[in-house]
C-alpha positions in Angstrom: -20.9 9.6 79.1 -22.7 10.6 75.8 -20.5 8.4 73.7 -20.8 5.4 75.9 -24.7 5.8 75.5 -24.5 6.6 71.9 -22.0 3.5 71.4 -24.2 1.3 73.6 -27.5 2.7 71.6 -25.8 1.7 68.3 -24.6 -1.9 69.5 -28.2 -2.4 70.6 -30.1 -1.6 67.0 -27.8 -3.3 65.4 -27.9 -6.5 67.0 -31.5 -6.5 66.4 -32.7 -9.5 63.6 -34.4 -8.3 60.8 -37.8 -9.4 60.3 -38.1 -11.5 57.1 -41.2 -12.3 55.2 -42.0 -16.3 56.3 -42.9 -17.7 52.8 -46.1 -19.7 53.1 -46.7 -23.1 50.8 -49.3 -23.0 48.0 -51.8 -25.7 48.9 -53.5 -27.2 45.4 -57.1 -28.8 46.0 -56.8 -32.3 44.2 -60.3 -31.6 42.5 -59.4 -28.4 41.1 -57.0 -29.6 38.8 -57.6 -32.1 35.8 -54.8 -34.4 36.9 -52.2 -35.0 39.8 -49.1 -36.5 40.3 -48.9 -38.6 43.4 -46.3 -40.2 45.7 -47.4 -42.9 48.5 -48.2 -41.4 51.8 -48.8 -38.1 50.1 -51.7 -35.5 51.6 -54.1 -34.4 49.1 -56.2 -31.2 49.6 -59.8 -30.7 49.1 -63.0 -28.7 50.3 -66.3 -30.4 51.2 -69.6 -28.3 50.9 -70.6 -29.3 54.5 -70.3 -31.7 57.1 -71.4 -35.4 56.7 -70.1 -38.6 55.6 -68.1 -38.8 52.0 -66.4 -41.5 49.9 -62.9 -41.3 48.6 -62.8 -43.9 45.8 -60.1 -44.9 43.6 -61.0 -46.4 40.1 -58.6 -48.0 38.0 -58.7 -45.9 34.7 -58.2 -48.5 32.1 -60.4 -51.6 33.6 -62.8 -49.4 35.6 -62.3 -51.7 38.6 -62.6 -50.4 41.9 -59.1 -50.3 43.4 -59.6 -48.9 46.8 -62.7 -47.2 48.8 -62.7 -45.4 51.8 -65.4 -43.9 54.0 -64.8 -40.8 56.3 -66.6 -37.9 58.3 -65.6 -34.8 56.6 -66.2 -31.3 57.8 -67.4 -28.4 56.2 -64.5 -26.3 54.1 -60.9 -27.6 53.7 -60.2 -31.3 54.4 -56.8 -33.1 54.4 -56.8 -37.3 53.6 -53.6 -39.4 53.1 -53.4 -41.5 50.0 -51.4 -44.5 49.6 -50.5 -46.3 46.4 -47.9 -49.0 47.1 -49.9 -51.4 46.7 -51.7 -50.2 43.7 -50.6 -51.9 40.3 -52.2 -49.5 38.2 -50.3 -45.9 36.9 -53.5 -43.9 36.0 -56.3 -44.1 38.6 -59.5 -42.2 38.6 -60.6 -40.3 42.3 -63.9 -40.1 43.0 -65.3 -38.1 45.6 -69.3 -38.8 46.6 -71.6 -37.7 49.3 -73.7 -40.4 51.3 -76.2 -40.3 48.6 -73.7 -41.0 46.0 -73.7 -37.7 44.3 -70.6 -37.0 42.7 -68.4 -33.7 44.3 -65.4 -34.1 42.6 -63.4 -36.4 40.0 -59.9 -35.9 38.8 -57.2 -38.3 37.3 -54.3 -39.5 39.7 -50.9 -40.6 38.2 -48.6 -42.6 40.7 -44.8 -42.2 41.0 
C-alpha cells in the first residue's frame, strides 16, 4: 500500500508544469528617441502630462509641408495611437505633439518603411 501511495505521489509531482517567466515586451515611447522607423498601421506609444485635447502633426522634413494632422482627446500617462503611412510620399517626417494652446510637448523624426 505504501508503494502505491509513493508511486502516485511521484507521478503527481512529475506531471506538474514548471512555471516559466513570461517575457514582457519592451515599449519604446516615440518622443523619447531621436528617430523611429515605422510601418503602416503601427502603434506608437507616448506619455502625456495631463488629460486634454492634443494634436499630432506629421510634417515633411524637406519641404516643411503638413502631411497629416489629428486632434484627439488624450489621457494623462501612456497613450497609444496608430500611424498610417501608405499614402505619404515622403520618407522622412517630423512627428509633432502639441497641446490645445499649441505648446510643443514632443517632436521626433519618423522614417517610413
